[in-house]
N, CA, C and O of each residue as an XYZ file, in Angstrom:
908
protein
N    -118.483    232.532    159.274
C    -116.874    232.800    160.291
C    -117.253    232.371    161.427
O    -116.239    231.695    161.596
N    -117.645    232.247    162.042
C    -118.380    231.235    163.912
C    -118.778    230.716    163.059
O    -118.730    231.701    162.323
N    -119.165    229.970    162.443
C    -119.691    228.579    161.188
C    -118.728    227.593    161.123
O    -118.681    226.366    161.218
N    -117.745    228.796    160.872
C    -116.803    227.850    159.757
C    -115.546    227.642    160.910
O    -114.574    226.950    160.606
N    -115.626    228.190    162.039
C    -114.436    228.699    163.964
C    -115.614    226.940    163.969
O    -115.399    226.250    162.972
N    -116.288    226.569    164.597
C    -117.338    225.981    164.796
C    -117.020    224.743    164.075
O    -117.256    223.726    164.727
N    -116.556    224.574    162.929
C    -116.744    222.965    162.103
C    -115.303    222.716    162.203
O    -115.127    221.521    161.965
N    -114.127    223.342    162.464
C    -112.741    223.260    162.114
C    -112.125    222.686    164.055
O    -111.057    222.119    164.288
N    -113.064    223.030    164.991
C    -112.946    222.429    166.607
C    -112.713    221.360    166.636
O    -111.668    220.750    166.861
N    -114.180    220.910    166.290
C    -114.576    219.388    166.771
C    -113.598    218.479    165.751
O    -113.283    217.379    166.204
N    -112.997    218.888    164.191
C    -112.409    217.549    164.229
C    -110.771    218.106    164.521
O    -109.950    217.392    163.945
N    -110.253    219.090    165.201
C    -109.202    219.244    165.766
C    -108.994    218.115    166.498
O    -108.235    217.159    166.340
N    -109.906    218.428    167.435
C    -110.073    217.242    168.105
C    -110.202    216.449    168.413
O    -109.716    215.965    169.436
N    -111.003    215.905    167.572
C    -111.007    214.180    167.578
C    -109.628    213.808    166.578
O    -108.959    212.827    166.904
N    -109.361    214.337    165.777
C    -107.923    213.694    164.910
C    -106.907    213.697    166.323
O    -106.460    212.609    166.688
N    -106.591    214.831    167.031
C    -106.209    215.075    168.590
C    -105.766    213.550    169.443
O    -104.729    213.005    169.823
N    -107.690    213.193    169.467
C    -107.470    212.118    170.095
C    -107.180    210.773    169.770
O    -107.043    209.834    170.554
N    -107.091    210.772    168.410
C    -106.984    209.619    167.942
C    -105.433    209.320    167.688
O    -104.832    208.249    167.602
N    -105.091    210.364    167.618
C    -102.959    210.094    167.605
C    -103.223    209.531    169.337
O    -103.300    208.366    169.728
N    -103.304    210.585    170.005
C    -102.960    210.013    171.446
C    -103.707    208.022    171.648
O    -103.228    207.063    172.254
N    -104.300    208.084    171.268
C    -104.731    206.875    171.677
C    -103.763    205.806    171.024
O    -103.504    204.607    171.129
N    -103.413    206.799    170.367
C    -102.305    205.529    169.357
C    -101.092    205.255    169.557
O    -100.331    204.302    169.391
N    -101.057    206.593    170.061
C     -98.964    205.926    171.127
C     -99.355    205.314    171.858
O     -98.555    204.388    171.991
N    -100.695    205.118    172.942
C    -100.674    205.122    174.337
C    -101.215    203.260    174.386
O    -101.414    202.473    175.311
N    -101.301    203.152    172.765
C    -102.477    201.508    173.334
C    -101.263    200.540    172.980
O    -100.546    200.678    171.989
N    -101.137    199.516    173.962
C    -100.154    198.500    173.103
C    -100.726    197.197    172.939
O    -101.775    196.804    173.450
N     -99.886    196.497    172.115
C    -101.098    194.790    171.534
C    -100.251    193.950    171.792
O     -99.172    193.978    171.201
N    -100.635    192.666    173.068
C    -100.259    192.056    173.687
C     -99.595    190.980    172.602
O     -98.433    190.578    172.548
N    -100.990    190.577    171.567
C    -100.221    189.615    170.828
C     -98.540    190.081    169.758
O     -97.939    189.139    169.242
N     -98.153    191.108    169.623
C     -97.075    191.988    169.418
C     -96.212    191.455    170.444
O     -95.360    190.568    170.384
N     -96.588    192.138    171.345
C     -95.472    192.058    172.395
C     -94.730    190.064    173.003
O     -93.653    189.559    173.318
N     -95.798    189.753    172.884
C     -95.324    188.081    173.273
C     -95.069    187.907    171.727
O     -94.253    186.993    171.846
N     -95.132    188.045    170.749
C     -94.181    187.481    169.442
C     -92.923    187.855    169.238
O     -91.989    187.302    168.658
N     -93.066    189.254    170.004
C     -91.131    190.146    169.620
C     -90.254    189.350    171.020
O     -89.057    189.069    171.059
N     -91.226    189.137    172.014
C     -90.033    187.862    173.103
C     -90.576    186.694    173.096
O     -91.270    186.223    173.997
N     -90.215    186.065    171.842
C     -90.385    184.379    171.805
C     -89.035    184.658    169.940
O     -88.113    184.043    169.404
N     -89.751    185.819    169.730
C     -88.872    186.470    168.801
C     -86.966    186.089    168.963
O     -85.995    185.585    168.399
N     -87.424    186.757    170.129
C     -85.845    187.094    170.553
C     -84.667    186.355    171.091
O     -83.448    186.340    170.920
N     -85.693    185.664    171.919
C     -85.061    184.364    172.990
C     -84.172    183.137    171.855
O     -83.043    182.684    172.041
N     -85.235    182.792    170.539
C     -84.920    181.805    169.800
C     -83.767    182.653    169.093
O     -82.702    182.090    168.839
N     -83.883    183.463    168.899
C     -82.480    184.912    168.035
C     -81.237    184.423    168.885
O     -80.094    184.251    168.462
N     -81.716    184.230    170.207
C     -79.932    184.570    170.827
C     -79.127    183.518    170.868
O     -79.508    182.363    171.056
N     -77.312    184.085    170.592
C     -76.397    183.565    170.061
C     -75.658    183.074    171.511
O     -75.563    183.504    172.661
N     -75.458    182.564    171.170
C     -74.661    181.634    172.745
C     -73.437    180.311    172.336
O     -73.114    179.848    171.243
N     -73.118    180.089    173.299
C     -71.772    179.366    172.755
C     -71.878    177.701    173.455
O     -71.835    177.176    174.567
N     -72.029    177.331    172.131
C     -72.781    175.005    173.050
C     -71.113    174.607    172.093
O     -70.357    174.778    171.136
N     -71.554    173.786    173.729
C     -70.234    172.591    173.329
C     -70.879    171.429    172.753
O     -71.979    171.217    173.262
N     -70.243    169.913    171.077
C     -71.003    169.027    171.059
C     -70.161    168.329    170.416
O     -68.938    168.463    170.462
N     -70.795    167.515    169.757
C     -69.669    166.238    168.801
C     -69.980    167.037    167.154
O     -70.385    168.196    167.242
N     -69.889    166.736    166.394
C     -70.245    167.168    165.319
C     -70.161    166.132    164.109
O     -69.001    165.726    164.179
N     -70.544    165.735    163.445
C     -70.607    165.101    162.374
C     -70.694    165.737    160.746
O     -71.627    165.963    159.976
N     -69.044    165.905    160.668
C     -69.229    165.921    159.097
C     -70.027    165.083    158.096
O     -70.340    165.754    157.113
N     -70.573    163.436    158.042
C     -71.327    163.428    157.277
C     -72.710    164.255    157.216
O     -73.238    164.884    156.299
N     -73.189    163.943    158.899
C     -74.411    163.604    158.892
C     -74.562    165.674    158.601
O     -75.557    166.317    158.264
N     -73.530    166.030    158.826
C     -74.268    167.538    159.261
C     -75.302    167.942    159.898
O     -76.369    168.532    159.723
N     -74.287    167.150    161.186
C     -75.376    167.651    162.797
C     -74.095    167.719    163.488
O     -72.901    167.736    163.188
N     -74.809    167.750    164.515
C     -73.977    168.146    165.981
C     -75.037    166.990    167.603
O     -76.147    166.610    167.977
N     -74.047    166.981    167.822
C     -74.639    166.121    169.527
C     -74.574    166.737    170.416
O     -73.699    166.283    171.154
N     -75.181    167.856    170.937
C     -74.861    168.875    172.085
C     -74.318    167.537    173.529
O     -74.316    166.320    173.709
N     -73.902    168.902    174.287
C     -73.900    167.466    175.781
C     -75.367    167.951    176.608
O     -75.620    167.541    177.741
N     -75.845    168.444    176.205
C     -77.625    167.647    176.536
C     -78.358    166.966    176.208
O     -79.443    166.722    176.735
N     -77.835    166.466    175.134
C     -78.714    165.580    174.546
C     -78.639    165.438    173.745
O     -77.996    164.555    173.178
N     -79.433    166.464    173.218
C     -80.019    166.833    171.366
C     -78.878    167.228    170.218
O     -77.864    167.908    170.057
N     -79.902    166.182    169.446
C     -79.221    166.353    167.860
C     -79.427    167.354    166.879
O     -79.382    166.443    166.051
N     -79.521    167.869    166.523
C     -79.471    168.810    165.808
C     -79.138    168.836    163.877
O     -78.186    168.226    163.391
N     -79.803    169.383    163.317
C     -78.919    169.415    161.837
C     -78.112    171.125    162.147
O     -78.486    172.184    162.651
N     -77.156    170.734    161.670
C     -76.359    172.304    161.646
C     -76.276    173.288    159.798
O     -76.371    172.895    158.635
N     -76.080    174.516    160.385
C     -76.507    175.164    159.222
C     -75.126    176.790    159.117
O     -75.054    178.007    159.287
N     -74.347    175.635    158.738
C     -73.175    176.256    159.410
C     -73.114    177.946    157.866
O     -72.939    178.024    156.650
N     -73.420    179.034    159.178
C     -73.166    180.420    158.453
C     -71.732    181.331    157.676
O     -71.654    182.322    156.950
N     -70.571    180.222    158.388
C     -69.909    180.559    158.386
C     -69.147    179.705    156.835
O     -68.302    179.895    155.961
N     -69.910    178.946    157.188
C     -69.353    178.726    156.250
C     -67.859    177.447    156.222
O     -67.587    177.233    155.040
N     -67.243    176.909    156.850
C     -65.987    177.335    157.657
C     -65.137    175.688    158.357
O     -64.071    175.073    158.376
N     -66.873    175.646    158.945
C     -65.933    174.525    159.590
C     -65.590    172.890    158.443
O     -64.427    172.963    158.048
N     -65.945    172.236    158.171
C     -65.577    171.213    157.257
C     -64.291    171.876    156.854
O     -63.276    171.183    156.791
N     -64.255    172.869    156.639
C     -62.605    172.709    156.039
C     -61.900    173.322    157.055
O     -60.773    173.746    156.798
N     -62.342    173.441    158.114
C     -61.378    173.762    159.139
C     -60.215    172.182    159.104
O     -59.011    171.933    159.038
N     -61.979    171.199    159.230
C     -61.983    169.916    160.549
C     -60.943    168.806    158.702
O     -60.643    167.614    158.766
N     -60.711    169.585    157.593
C     -60.331    168.894    156.693
C     -58.521    169.377    156.679
O     -57.641    168.589    156.332
N     -58.238    170.900    157.159
C     -57.127    171.138    157.637
C     -56.518    171.322    158.436
O     -55.537    172.062    158.499
N     -57.159    170.435    159.503
C     -56.216    170.454    160.348
C     -55.852    168.755    161.096
O     -54.951    168.295    161.797
N     -56.960    168.293    160.550
C     -56.815    166.545    160.281
C     -57.934    165.311    159.535
O     -59.155    165.408    159.412
N     -57.325    164.539    159.249
C     -58.184    163.747    158.320
C     -58.990    162.574    158.989
O     -58.287    161.813    159.653
N     -60.158    162.323    158.947
C     -61.302    161.803    159.627
C     -60.815    160.078    159.465
O     -60.305    159.799    158.380
N     -60.911    159.287    160.177
C     -60.346    158.177    159.782
C     -61.532    157.227    159.330
O     -61.331    156.089    158.906
N     -62.815    157.814    159.462
C     -64.050    156.703    158.464
C     -65.366    158.085    158.194
O     -65.435    159.271    158.514
N     -66.108    157.283    157.569
C     -66.993    159.150    157.042
C     -67.807    159.658    158.323
O     -68.055    160.831    158.602
N     -68.235    158.296    159.174
C     -69.514    158.704    160.412
C     -69.126    159.356    161.145
O     -69.878    159.840    161.991
N     -67.169    159.762    161.104
C     -66.322    159.913    162.469
C     -67.118    161.926    162.770
O     -67.471    162.918    162.132
N     -67.009    161.490    163.945
C     -67.421    163.210    164.929
C     -65.767    163.794    165.425
O     -64.703    163.224    165.182
N     -65.944    164.926    166.081
C     -65.201    165.091    166.424
C     -65.729    166.737    167.457
O     -66.804    167.308    167.280
N     -64.963    167.058    168.179
C     -65.181    167.980    169.575
C     -65.603    169.677    169.076
O     -64.581    170.339    168.898
N     -66.351    170.127    168.934
C     -66.014    171.393    168.732
C     -67.019    172.285    170.047
O     -67.883    172.046    170.891
N     -66.252    173.350    169.543
C     -66.834    174.205    170.478
C     -67.550    175.505    169.530
O     -66.931    175.635    168.474
N     -69.059    176.783    169.718
C     -69.173    177.282    168.726
C     -70.121    178.475    169.343
O     -70.556    178.627    170.485
N     -70.213    178.948    168.630
C     -71.460    180.535    169.187
C     -71.857    180.397    167.616
O     -71.454    180.650    166.481
N     -73.311    179.613    168.602
C     -74.182    179.398    167.173
C     -75.847    179.844    167.966
O     -76.005    180.080    169.163
N     -76.809    179.857    167.009
C     -78.291    179.878    167.276
C     -79.090    178.514    167.420
O     -79.371    178.047    166.316
N     -79.550    177.719    168.544
C     -80.396    176.702    168.595
C     -81.914    177.037    167.994
O     -82.835    177.221    168.789
N     -82.137    177.108    166.552
C     -83.607    177.304    166.880
C     -84.341    175.648    166.820
O     -83.662    174.625    166.740
N     -85.549    175.672    166.867
C     -86.499    174.733    167.198
C     -86.037    173.830    166.100
O     -86.214    172.710    166.580
N     -85.421    173.641    164.594
C     -85.645    172.680    164.372
C     -83.820    172.844    163.289
O     -83.471    171.812    162.716
N     -83.332    173.508    163.213
C     -81.480    174.237    162.532
C     -80.922    174.694    163.826
O     -81.707    175.045    164.706
N     -79.650    174.723    164.026
C     -78.527    174.966    164.824
C     -77.525    175.397    163.414
O     -77.002    174.772    162.492
N     -77.618    177.019    163.909
C     -77.061    177.557    163.290
C     -75.549    178.457    163.349
O     -75.146    179.436    163.976
N     -75.030    177.594    162.400
C     -73.373    178.098    163.577
C     -73.089    179.268    163.487
O     -73.677    179.645    162.474
N     -72.453    180.250    163.987
C     -72.103    182.320    163.222
C     -70.571    182.181    163.751
O     -69.677    182.652    163.047
N     -70.285    181.603    164.861
C     -68.337    181.207    164.939
C     -67.905    180.262    165.692
O     -68.242    179.801    166.782
N     -66.477    179.876    164.343
C     -65.923    178.256    165.028
C     -65.210    178.603    166.547
O     -64.401    179.491    166.278
N     -65.165    178.452    167.336
C     -64.246    178.830    168.147
C     -63.106    177.435    168.252
O     -61.917    177.749    168.295
N     -63.375    176.247    168.285
C     -62.263    175.662    168.568
C     -62.780    173.909    167.948
O     -63.903    173.406    167.934
N     -61.599    173.404    167.547
C     -61.919    172.082    166.761
C     -60.566    171.449    166.950
O     -59.428    171.761    166.598
N     -61.323    170.007    167.931
C     -60.326    168.879    168.269
C     -61.285    167.209    168.288
O     -62.413    166.717    168.258
N     -59.743    166.881    168.367
C     -60.522    165.155    167.744
C     -61.116    164.956    170.080
O     -60.917    165.441    171.194
N     -61.750    164.052    169.439
C     -62.675    163.788    170.902
C     -61.466    163.149    172.356
O     -60.656    162.237    172.187
N     -61.636    163.821    173.526
C     -60.338    162.959    174.034
C     -61.545    162.818    175.891
O     -62.671    163.230    176.170
N     -60.693    162.190    176.523
C     -62.019    161.754    177.129
C     -61.547    162.871    178.544
O     -61.336    162.485    179.693
N     -61.498    163.806    178.217
C     -60.785    165.992    178.873
C     -62.026    166.041    178.121
O     -62.682    165.842    179.143
N     -62.673    166.107    177.471
C     -62.832    167.123    176.589
C     -64.663    166.473    176.106
O     -65.454    167.416    176.126
N     -65.077    165.632    175.867
C     -65.913    164.799    175.179
C     -67.306    165.705    176.530
O     -66.959    166.377    177.501
N     -67.979    165.568    176.346
C     -69.130    165.531    177.627
C     -70.618    164.935    177.492
O     -71.679    165.158    178.076
N     -70.136    163.911    176.260
C     -72.034    162.793    176.150
C     -70.417    161.578    176.439
O     -69.315    161.182    176.061
N     -71.684    161.519    177.556
C     -71.588    160.188    178.756
C     -70.524    159.154    177.560
O     -70.823    159.265    176.371
N     -69.214    158.102    177.971
C     -69.054    157.188    177.471
C     -68.459    155.600    178.284
O     -67.726    155.830    179.246
N     -68.637    154.492    178.068
C     -68.169    153.634    178.588
C     -66.407    153.490    179.563
O     -66.140    153.297    180.749
N     -65.438    153.729    178.157
C     -64.123    153.552    178.894
C     -63.514    154.928    177.601
O     -64.314    155.536    176.890
N     -62.510    155.083    177.577
C     -61.460    155.464    177.097
C     -60.418    154.882    177.708
O     -60.079    155.057    178.879
N     -59.792    154.027    176.720
C     -58.144    153.888    176.847
C     -56.917    154.516    176.189
O     -56.835    155.176    175.153
N     -56.125    154.194    176.933
C     -54.696    155.512    176.497
C     -53.172    154.569    175.976
O     -53.736    153.751    175.248
N     -52.546    154.412    175.944
C     -50.876    153.583    175.884
C     -50.049    154.797    175.393
O     -50.523    155.789    174.841
N     -48.829    154.589    175.656
C     -48.109    155.777    175.727
C     -46.501    154.992    174.725
O     -45.666    155.685    174.142
N     -46.488    153.788    174.784
C     -45.467    153.132    174.253
C     -45.948    152.309    172.829
O     -45.843    151.097    173.015
N     -46.503    152.681    171.304
C     -46.619    153.738    171.011
C     -47.681    154.263    171.303
O     -48.604    153.474    171.504
N     -47.990    155.779    171.445
C     -49.295    156.416    171.876
C     -50.371    155.616    170.850
O     -50.410    155.029    169.769
N     -51.103    155.972    171.835
C     -52.358    155.285    170.783
C     -54.390    155.885    172.046
O     -54.593    156.160    173.229
N     -54.922    155.822    171.299
C     -55.911    155.630    172.380
C     -57.580    155.015    171.803
O     -57.898    154.993    170.613
N     -58.330    154.634    172.756
C     -59.302    154.243    172.230
C     -60.925    154.462    172.762
O     -61.256    153.930    173.822
N     -61.573    154.989    172.249
C     -63.094    155.324    172.792
C     -64.301    154.258    172.616
O     -64.818    154.013    171.526
N     -64.610    153.766    173.625
C     -65.689    152.585    173.748
C     -67.240    153.281    174.736
O     -67.553    153.290    175.927
N     -67.915    153.823    173.374
C     -69.775    154.148    173.460
C     -69.870    153.340    173.288
O     -69.049    152.618    172.721
N     -71.423    152.913    173.880
C     -71.786    152.312    173.298
C     -73.629    153.661    173.355
O     -74.737    153.422    172.876
N     -73.265    154.628    173.947
C     -74.167    155.654    173.442
C     -74.126    156.599    172.317
O     -74.829    157.572    172.044
N     -72.610    155.780    171.446
C     -72.617    156.411    169.958
C     -72.270    155.333    169.462
O     -71.599    155.618    168.469
N     -72.350    154.043    169.599
C     -72.286    153.169    168.585
C     -70.577    152.697    168.435
O     -70.227    152.057    167.443
N     -69.881    152.965    169.188
C     -68.246    152.275    168.285
C     -67.834    152.122    169.266
O     -68.311    152.191    170.399
N     -67.039    151.931    168.943
C     -64.892    151.715    169.539
C     -64.411    152.119    169.347
O     -65.101    152.706    168.513
N     -63.518    152.569    169.274
C     -62.317    153.344    167.503
C     -61.494    153.106    168.558
O     -61.720    153.121    169.768
N     -60.243    152.824    167.767
C     -58.576    152.541    167.689
C     -58.172    153.582    167.233
O     -58.422    153.738    166.038
N     -57.411    154.697    167.932
C     -56.801    155.823    166.789
C     -55.404    155.564    166.872
O     -55.120    154.988    167.923
N     -54.643    155.741    166.288
C     -53.089    155.959    166.100
C     -52.893    157.138    165.836
O     -52.964    157.462    164.651
N     -52.591    158.135    166.825
C     -51.743    159.063    165.898
C     -51.001    160.123    165.148
O     -51.250    161.178    164.565
N     -49.297    158.858    165.617
C     -48.424    158.355    164.918
C     -48.992    158.996    162.898
O     -48.767    159.806    161.999
N     -50.060    157.469    163.462
C     -49.815    157.423    161.626
C     -51.516    158.387    161.091
O     -51.944    158.631    159.963
N     -52.108    158.720    162.499
C     -53.465    159.301    161.606
C     -54.584    158.381    161.422
O     -55.669    158.912    161.184
N     -54.527    156.785    161.501
C     -55.409    156.367    161.671
C     -56.197    155.659    162.141
O     -55.696    154.667    162.670
N     -58.144    155.789    162.225
C     -58.355    155.157    162.790
C     -59.015    153.799    163.186
O     -59.257    154.168    164.335
N     -59.352    152.914    163.167
C     -59.841    151.402    163.627
C     -61.188    150.967    163.961
O     -61.361    150.211    164.917
N     -62.750    151.640    162.811
C     -63.261    151.616    163.344
C     -64.561    150.773    163.282
O     -65.259    150.477    162.312
N     -64.713    150.405    164.884
C     -66.153    148.722    165.311
C     -67.257    149.708    165.795
O     -67.248    150.920    166.010
N     -68.563    148.384    165.921
C     -69.196    148.850    166.447
C     -69.145    148.308    167.365
O     -68.542    147.241    167.479
N     -69.919    149.033    168.519
C     -70.101    148.543    169.567
C     -70.744    147.571    170.161
O     -71.941    147.860    170.160
N     -70.457    146.063    170.919
C     -70.467    145.258    171.076
C     -70.832    145.531    173.015
O     -70.181    146.299    173.723
N     -72.398    144.384    173.641
C     -71.941    144.282    174.668
C     -70.584    143.792    175.178
O     -70.047    142.997    174.407
N     -69.745    144.141    176.549
C     -68.710    143.319    177.747
C     -68.977    141.958    177.927
O     -70.149    141.655    178.151
N     -68.094    141.037    177.872
C     -68.151    139.974    178.811
C     -67.869    140.228    180.152
O     -66.813    140.813    180.393
N     -68.462    139.968    180.900
C     -68.085    140.369    182.305
C     -67.211    139.010    182.923
O     -67.561    137.840    182.770
N     -66.021    139.465    183.635
C     -65.063    138.648    184.104
C     -64.952    139.484    185.218
O     -65.331    140.645    185.372
N     -64.064    138.302    186.377
C     -63.885    138.491    188.056
C     -63.228    139.623    188.916
O     -63.477    140.209    189.969
N     -62.067    139.642    187.740
C     -61.873    141.100    187.778
C     -61.737    142.279    187.020
O     -60.913    143.177    187.195
N     -62.870    142.174    185.917
C     -62.680    143.351    184.928
C     -63.544    142.510    184.110
O     -64.323    141.633    184.484
N     -63.218    143.012    182.654
C     -64.227    143.153    181.098
C     -63.867    142.738    180.402
O     -62.637    142.720    180.365
N     -64.675    142.035    179.229
C     -63.994    142.618    177.902
C     -64.750    143.335    176.761
O     -65.739    144.002    177.065
N     -64.310    143.237    175.304
C     -64.629    143.966    174.870
C     -64.615    143.149    173.406
O     -63.426    143.008    173.121
N     -65.256    142.694    172.609
C     -64.264    142.635    171.361
C     -65.812    142.874    170.096
O     -67.021    143.046    170.257
N     -65.033    142.776    169.077
C     -65.994    142.950    167.597
C     -64.724    143.105    166.203
O     -63.503    142.956    166.145
N     -65.660    143.428    165.348
C     -64.683    143.337    164.337
C     -65.932    143.983    163.109
O     -67.159    144.061    163.178
N     -65.267    144.243    162.378
C     -65.346    144.593    160.807
C     -64.727    143.887    160.053
O     -64.113    142.943    160.550
N     -64.671    144.133    158.409
C     -64.653    143.610    157.041
C     -63.857    143.598    157.248
O     -64.296    142.661    157.915
N     -62.589    143.680    157.494
C     -60.840    143.468    157.816
C     -60.802    143.473    158.849
O     -60.092    142.487    159.048
N     -60.988    143.778    159.588
C     -60.273    144.288    161.345
C     -61.180    143.693    163.016
O     -62.363    143.681    163.356
N     -59.893    143.273    163.693
C     -60.891    142.519    164.879
C     -60.693    143.331    165.555
O     -60.520    144.399    164.968
N     -60.565    143.405    167.481
C     -60.309    143.792    167.784
C     -61.236    143.173    169.817
O     -62.385    143.067    170.245
N     -59.535    142.914    170.496
C     -59.956    142.655    171.652
C     -60.419    143.106    172.883
O     -61.494    142.510    172.820
N     -60.461    143.598    173.799
C     -60.034    144.582    175.155
C     -60.177    143.944    175.700
O     -61.000    143.059    175.468
N     -59.097    144.032    177.296
C     -59.292    143.530    178.636
C     -59.073    144.491    179.106
O     -58.105    145.235    178.943
N     -60.059    144.602    179.829
C     -60.032    146.022    181.251
C     -60.123    145.526    182.503
O     -61.180    145.738    183.097
N     -59.256    144.905    183.058
C     -59.107    145.114    184.765
C     -58.881    146.352    185.492
O     -58.566    147.462    185.062
N     -59.169    145.826    187.035
C     -59.764    146.721    187.909
C     -58.229    146.431    188.344
O     -58.013    145.340    188.873
N     -57.289    147.210    188.183
C     -56.194    147.587    189.362
C     -55.677    148.659    188.902
O     -55.894    148.698    187.691
N     -55.199    149.399    189.194
C     -54.519    150.355    189.341
C     -53.121    150.712    188.182
O     -52.330    149.805    187.923
N     -52.993    151.785    187.704
C     -51.935    152.078    186.873
C     -51.382    153.393    186.179
O     -52.013    154.430    185.972
N     -50.746    153.260    186.028
C     -50.123    154.476    185.215
C     -49.411    154.371    184.030
O     -48.640    153.506    183.615
N     -49.997    155.893    183.351
C     -49.851    155.725    181.743
C     -48.035    156.058    181.691
O     -47.296    155.979    180.710
N     -47.664    156.469    183.213
C     -45.786    156.187    182.596
C     -45.243    157.270    182.120
O     -44.019    157.195    182.005
N     -46.044    158.900    181.591
C     -45.376    159.727    180.698
C     -46.049    161.127    182.303
O     -45.342    161.605    183.191
N     -47.282    161.315    182.105
C     -48.010    162.899    182.643
C     -47.931    161.704    183.906
O     -49.023    161.189    183.667
N     -47.372    160.878    185.130
C     -47.710    160.497    186.421
C     -48.625    160.221    186.486
O     -48.963    159.959    187.640
N     -50.138    159.990    184.989
C     -50.761    160.271    186.114
C     -51.500    158.383    186.759
O     -51.105    157.317    186.289
N     -52.179    158.470    187.461
C     -52.488    156.632    188.258
C     -53.995    156.663    187.542
O     -54.802    157.583    187.402
N     -54.023    155.319    187.166
C     -55.224    155.422    186.821
C     -56.068    154.562    187.278
O     -55.259    153.910    187.939
N     -57.367    153.877    187.505
C     -58.308    152.651    187.790
C     -58.086    151.997    187.341
O     -57.006    151.656    187.824
N     -58.485    150.916    186.025
C     -57.812    150.781    185.332
C     -56.508    150.434    184.431
O     -55.696    151.266    184.025
N     -56.457    148.454    184.107
C     -55.467    148.661    183.143
C     -56.309    148.208    181.854
O     -57.490    147.891    181.993
N     -55.673    148.179    180.571
C     -56.145    147.691    179.422
C     -54.523    146.446    178.256
O     -53.368    146.435    177.829
N     -55.774    145.716    178.380
C     -54.784    145.253    177.122
C     -55.705    144.948    175.870
O     -56.813    144.416    175.807
N     -54.985    145.395    175.028
C     -55.488    145.370    173.132
C     -54.923    144.199    172.119
O     -53.727    144.131    171.835
N     -55.763    143.421    171.682
C     -55.618    142.917    170.912
C     -56.087    143.763    169.468
O     -57.208    144.269    169.520
N     -55.651    143.866    168.753
C     -55.461    144.865    167.019
C     -55.375    143.940    166.210
O     -54.392    144.283    165.553
N     -55.845    142.665    165.647
C     -55.646    141.529    163.988
C     -54.291    141.163    165.018
O     -53.258    141.618    164.529
N     -54.142    140.675    165.909
C     -52.939    140.031    166.277
C     -51.215    140.808    166.767
O     -50.154    140.190    166.684
N     -51.341    142.076    167.198
C     -50.736    143.416    167.970
C     -51.413    143.532    169.098
O     -52.552    143.673    169.546
N     -50.131    143.406    169.443
C     -50.740    143.348    171.504
C     -50.667    145.191    171.770
O     -49.752    145.759    171.174
N     -51.466    145.930    172.506
C     -51.481    146.613    172.914
C     -51.337    147.100    174.446
O     -52.436    147.346    174.942
N     -50.302    147.287    175.265
C     -50.829    148.327    177.303
C     -51.064    149.335    177.070
O     -50.819    149.948    176.031
N     -51.796    149.825    178.382
C     -52.026    150.539    178.483
C     -53.481    150.532    180.052
O     -53.934    149.659    180.792
N     -53.657    151.663    179.916
C     -54.902    152.401    180.761
C     -55.552    152.579    180.383
O     -55.575    152.814    179.175
N     -56.924    152.609    181.412
C     -58.307    152.900    180.564
C     -58.868    153.634    182.622
O     -58.567    153.469    183.804
N     -59.951    154.551    181.591
C     -60.780    155.543    182.511
C     -62.026    155.503    181.898
O     -62.184    155.815    180.718
N     -63.356    154.959    182.993
C     -64.429    155.589    183.327
C     -65.388    156.598    183.336
O     -65.618    157.179    184.397
N     -66.140    156.973    182.048
C     -67.131    157.891    182.365
C     -67.023    158.252    183.310
O     -67.430    157.397    184.098
N     -66.497    159.560    184.059
C     -67.445    160.276    185.310
C     -66.187    159.763    186.167
O     -66.426    160.236    187.278
N     -64.800    158.950    186.276
C     -63.948    158.815    187.307
C     -62.976    159.253    187.668
O     -62.200    159.546    186.759
N     -62.490    159.533    189.116
C     -61.322    160.670    188.805
C     -59.790    160.447    188.439
O     -59.245    159.402    188.794
N     -59.017    161.520    187.657
C     -57.335    161.098    187.670
C     -56.713    161.409    188.869
O     -56.939    162.541    189.296
N     -55.469    160.176    189.981
C     -54.822    160.437    190.214
C     -53.314    161.143    190.153
O     -52.453    160.384    189.706
N     -53.085    161.806    190.341
C     -51.467    162.512    190.339
C     -51.036    162.678    191.117
O     -51.697    162.987    192.108
N     -50.006    162.606    191.158
C     -48.473    162.025    191.748
C     -48.175    162.728    192.458
O     -47.109    162.586    193.058
């Protein structure tokens, strides 16, 4: 009996010691991977320009990423809210998403809007706008476009960006595509849009396929004065 007890005691002590060591020992590599994984999978609210054709998003910080839409709704929402004027056209979006190293995974769609000078965070050259009839133009070297949009007709005339000709009191942009041509003259003179009582620093005169439109223009980063 005494020999049996002597045999049991060491075995018990070894087992107890092994359990305690297992509880108190940490693995630095495992901890490091866990922290990195948690950071990567964090859901945040992001803003940017979503392109339906390429299924990509240009974020406000300038990073462009491929989109994985887990909601399976963003394209349907865009199609239901407004028709796009051309295949490569992008829209302003706010989404809850995970920005992974390779993909941008959308978890929730918060807002979808047409781009305008108030919501876009991507630097542009100018936005032009008129009220009789209502129209807008985005001029953007960064996005390589000159887009004339008529909300009443829900039609967008899309042109590639060309460098402007500098004049004494302003600049002139010109561009054309297969069936349309546009000329935009911007002058450094006070301008009011006539409806919202906002005052701009530049006036705009547009000739689109022989039709003339007049309005105001704002440069990226410029303030808007109100009466």
